N, C-alpha and C positions, 0 to 999 in steps of 0.2 A: 504494500500500500504506500502510495506517495505521501511523504511527509509535507504537510502544508507550509510549515515554517521555512524549510529549506527551499522548496519550490518557489514560493512567493518571493523570498529574499533574492533568489537568483534572477528573477524577472523584474525586480524593483525599478531599475532605470526605465524600462519600457513602460511600466505601469505609470510612473510619474509623468512621462512624456505624453501619454494618452490623456491624463488629467490636465496637464498644462495646455494642451490644444483646446480643451473645452473651456478652461478658465480665461483664455485670451479673448473669448467672444463676449462682448458687453451686452448680454441678453437681459436688459432691464425692461421688465414687463410694464412698468408704470408710465413709461415715457414713449410717446408716439414715434419719435424719430428713431427709436431702436427696433422698430418693427422688422427691418431687414436682418438685424442681429438675432432677433428671436427666431426667425426662420432658419438662419445659419446654424444656430445652436441646436434646433430640432434636427436638422439634417446631419449635424456632426454626431449627435447621440445615436441617430439611426445607423449611421455608418459604423460606429463603434460596436453597436449591437450585432450588426451583420457579420463583422469581422470576428466577433466573439463566438459565433456559431448559433446565435438565436435565429429563429425562423419567423416567417410571416411578418417581418419587420415593416412597419409603415408609419408615415407621418400622417395623422388623421385630423381632419378639420373639426373645429368646434365653432361656436358662435364668436370666438375670439382667437387667442393664440392656439396653435395646434398641440395635440398630444403625440407622443411617440410610443408605439406599441411593438412588442416582440414576445416570442414564446419559445419554449423547448418542452415538448410534450411527448416524451418517449419512455415514460415509466408507469405503465398501467398498473393499477392496484396500489399506487403510492400517492401521497397527498399532492395536491396542486396548490401552489402558493403564488399569490399576486404580490409583486414587489412594486411599491409606489415610491416615486420621488419627483423632484421638480428641477427643471433646467433654467428657470428664470431666477433673476437675482434682484436685490435691492439697488436703488441708485447709489453711486459711490460718493456723492457729495457729503461734506465739503472736501474737495480734492486736496487742499493745502494741508490737511491733517494726516494724509498718508505719507509714510516714509519711503514707499516705492509705488509706482503707478498701479492702480487697482486692477488693471487688466493685463499686467505683465507679471505673471507669477514669479516669485522669488523665494528661495529657501534661505532662511536666516535662523540661527539658534534652534535648529531642529523643528522648524515650523514652516509651513507653506503660506506665504502672504499673497492674497488675491481676493477680490470680491467673488463670493460663491465657493471659496475653498472649503468651508465647513457647512455652509447653508446654501445649497444642498448638493452642489456638483461633486464635491469631494466624496461625500457619503454614498450617493447613488452610483457614482463611478466604481466604487469598491464592489458593489453588488454585481455590476456587469463584468468586471474583471475576474471576480471569483467564479461566476457562472461560466465565463469563457474558459478559464483554466480547467474546470471540471469537465466541461464539454469536450475540450481538446484531449483530455486524458481518457475520455469515455467513461467518466466516473460520476456524472451528475445523477444522484440516486432518487430524485423526485422530479415533479413537473413544475416549471417556472413560467410565469407570465410577468411582463414588465409593463407598467403604465407610468410614463414620465410626462408631466404636464408643464405648461409654460405660463401659468397664471396664479401660482400659489402665493406669490408676494403681493397680489392684488385681490386676494380673497377667494381664489378658485372659482371665479365668477361663472364660468360655463361648464365646469367639470361635472356638477351634479346632473345636468341635462345629458351630457355625454354618457355618463355611467348608466343612466336610465335607458338610453337608446341602445346600449351595447351590453346588456346583461349577459347574454350568452357568451360573448367574446371574453368577458371579464370574470366568468364563473370560476370559483376557486373554493378552497376549504378555509382559508384565512388570508389576511393581508400582513405583510411585514413592511415597516417603514423605518428607515434610518434618517431621521431629521430631528433628533432630540439630542440632549447632552448628558454627559456623565456628571456626577456630583463633584468629583475630585480627580486629580491626576492619578494614574496607575490603578484605579479601581473601576471596573466596568459598572454599568447601570442598566436596569430594566425600568422603563417608565410605564406606570400602570394608570396614569391619570393626566388629563390635560384640562386646562380651563377653556371655556368657550369664549366667544367674541361677539360683541354687538357695537355698532358705531353709526354715527351720523355726522353731518356737517350743518352748522347753523350760520345764517347770514342775517344781519339786521341793518335797517336803514332808518335814518332820522330826518333826512332832507333830500332834495333832488340833486344836490351837489355840495361839495365842500364849501364852507363859509369862512369869511374873514373873522379871525378871533377878536379883532378890535371892534369891528362894526357890529358883530352879532354875539360876541361872548357874554355869557350871563343871561341871555334872553332866549336861547334855543338849546335843545339837548345835544350832547356830544356822543356820537356813536361809540367811541372808545370807552367813555365813562359807563355807558349803559352795558356794554359787553363785560367790563370788569365786574360790575355789580352782579350781573347775571351769572357769571361763572363762579364768583365767590359764594353764591347761594347753594352750590352743588355739594359742599362738604361742611361738616361742623368742625369745632375746634379740637375734637378727639380723633379726627381723621376718618370718620364715618361718612358715607354718602348720605346726603340729606334728602334724596328723592323719595317721595312717599311710595311705599310698596317695594322698594329696591331689594330689601332683604326678606321679603315674605316667604320665599321658597327655599331659602338657604338653610341647610342642616348643619348643626355643629358636629365636630369630630367626636367619635366615640373615645372613651378612655384608652382603649387598646391602640387606636390610631395615634393618639397623642403620644403614647409611650414609644411607638415605633418611630415617630418623627424625632422625638427627643434622643433616641439612640443613635441617630445618624451623626457622624462626626463633622458637622459644619457649624462653626461658631459664628456669632454675629460679627466678630472682628474679621474673619475670613470672608464672609459675605460682603462686608463693607469694602474690603480691599479689592474684591472682584468687581464691585460696582464702580469704583472710582468716585463715589459720592463722598461728601464731606461728613455726613452723619446719616444714620438710619431714621426712617420716619414711616409711620403707617397707623393703621387702625389700633386704637388703644386696647390693651389687654390681650393681644395676640402675639405669638412668637413670629420670628421672621419667616420660618418655613410655612407656618399657617397662613401668613399674609400672602405669600407668593404662590402657594399651591392650592389653598382651599378656601380663600376668601375672595369675594368679588371686589372689583375696583372700578373706578371711573377716572379716566386720565384725559387731560388736555394734550392733544398731539401737536397742535399748532394754532396760533391766534394771529390776526392781522388787523390793522386799521391805520389810517392816517399816513403821515409823511415820515419816512424813515431813512431818507437819503442824506447825503452830506450837507452840512450847513443847517440853516433854520428856515422853516416855512410855517408861518403862524396861521394855521388853519384849524377849523373845527371839522373833524372828519364826519362825513355823512354815512359812511359804511363801516362795518366791522364784521368779523367772522371768526369762527373757530371750528376745528375738527375734534371730535370727542369719540373715544372708544372705551368700552367697558369689558373687562375680563370677567367671565361668568363661571360659576361652579355648578356641579351636578344639581339637577332639579330646576334650575333657572331656565325660563323660556326666553330666548332673545327677543322675540316679538313683544312679549309682555313687558320686558325691561325697557325696550325702546319706546313703547307707548307711554310708560310711566315717566320716562325722561322727557319726552315731548310735552306731556301735560305740565311737568314742572317748569320747563322753559317758557311755555306760553303763560302760565300762571304768574311767573315772576318777571315777565317782560312788561315794561310800562306802556301805557297807551300812547305815549309819544313816539313809539317805535313800531315799524313793520318788521315782523319776524318771519323768516322762511327756513324751514327744516328740509334738508335734502339728503338723498342717498342713504336711507336707513337700511341696515342689513346685518346679518350675523349668523353664528352657528353655535349649537349648544356644547356643553362640556362633555368629556369622555372619561369613563372608567373601564379598565380592561376586565374581562371575565376572569375571575379567580379560578385556579385549578385547571386551566386549559393545558393540554399536553405540550403545546408549542412553548408555553412559558417555562416548563420544566426543561425542555430541550435547550432553550436559550440560556437558562441559568447554567447548565452544565457546559455548554460551548464557551460561554464567557469565562467561566471558572478555569477551563483548560487554557484558554488563550492568554489570560491575564494572571493566572496563578492566585486569584483572589475571588472570594464570593462577591457576586454583584450586589450593589446597593439597589434596593427596591424603592423607587422614588416616584414623585409626580413632577409635573412641569407647570410653570405659570403661563406658558405660551399656549398657542392654539394651532391646530392643524385641521381646518374645516372639513377636509375630505374624509376624515375618520368617521364623521357623522354620516356622510353620504354612503360610505361602504356599509355601515351598519343598517341604515334605514332603507336603502335601495337594494343592496345585494344580500343583506342579512349576514354579513361577514364580520367576525371579530378581528381586531387589529392588535398586532404585537409591535411595540415601539422599542427598538434596540438601536440606540444612537451612540455615536463615538466622538461627538464634539465635547468641548469643555466650556463651562459657563463664562470664562474670561477671554473667549476667542473673538470678541468684538463682532458678533452677529449684528448686521444692519448698521455697523459703525465703521469709521476709518480703521485701516490696518486689520481687517478681518484676516484670520489665519486658522490653520489646521495643523494639529500635531502629527509629525511624521511617525511617532511611536503609535498613535492610535490608528493611523492609516495602515500600518503594518499589522498590529495586533488585531485590529478590527477585521481585516480580511481573513486572518486565521480563525477568528471566532465565527465568521460567516461560513467558511468552509466546513468547520465542524458542525455548525448548526444544521446545514443542509443534510449532512450525513445522519445526525441524530434525529432530525425531524422526519426523515424518510421512514 
């Protein structure tokens, strides 16, 4: 039997070059001018899948950016696993904060620096490379299907419809996703829970145009002032969300869950260091892990109003706006939360102001089914690859497609990620550990063998 460590180590230069080809493509899904790059990335992933021995490889249209599909179904009587990932990435700005160009991958200090290196091109490429190695050796012991999308970073807008329209194509026993993080270096992790997501944009107007602050100041409302007051009403002094009904469906942790969280070796000081923040802050009476894994939040992602250019312009702005997202926990309904938030905003907006609420949408939280055989196989594979029992964790982030797999296909999902929490996901200098790139592929190799 081929030893995965030695085989993969021997082929490491070629593996990294395959990944670097993909990282060089600026496949930013949120920016229209990168549409050509999105198509290039889809084509590049399809090419890698074909060269890896996957079959029926195709770039398939959706209502937006395409998905890439491939399969290898030559193990009758063994499980069929659907591997999901995404080839789109976040915008790289601000560019001046990168120490190397975001789309020119560079290895420094045992890490691959590039946009998408950990989220998610690096992790999904590991799956393709391992599948290709096993196919080449005639040793892939189960059936694999790959679904790689191009809209994850903008909420997987069209993927639910695609899944609903291609149920037979995507039929499987369960889904595996590597788009999550480990809790600490050197120790693997299995993620058994994700928070959900709900968001909207608000815009308000107080006049037909900006006004002179000398001529009109003190006699007309200022849109920026209105926005500040409105946003300040969303939280109380204890860090709790003040929206009526926001916590109605939130369940507290059980005593055993609290003990399990407390046993994990992550201190507040370590978490603070990972974050780069000056101090921790959050809902009163909750631990840090409770706050980021099991409590809902409401965050301001961006606000704008008035003149912000160089110099001085004495205007009273007539417009202001903000983008808001909420991280949700199990039992919370995104539509219900968004309706409560909209009611709060309308109730607290003064009659001097026109308020518009735009683009509401979201996805519920996720908890993995306990006792699934794939979880046991993953635990053993990770233990063998890393020489350490995996941490069983949750994540504060969201992967909307997990809900679609459950509700449309009826498939459970296994989250086995190899990123680290300080790898600057969505931020300048995103990077991916070469150690986790190597050990993660060993874990995937053993997982497919055990899962078969």
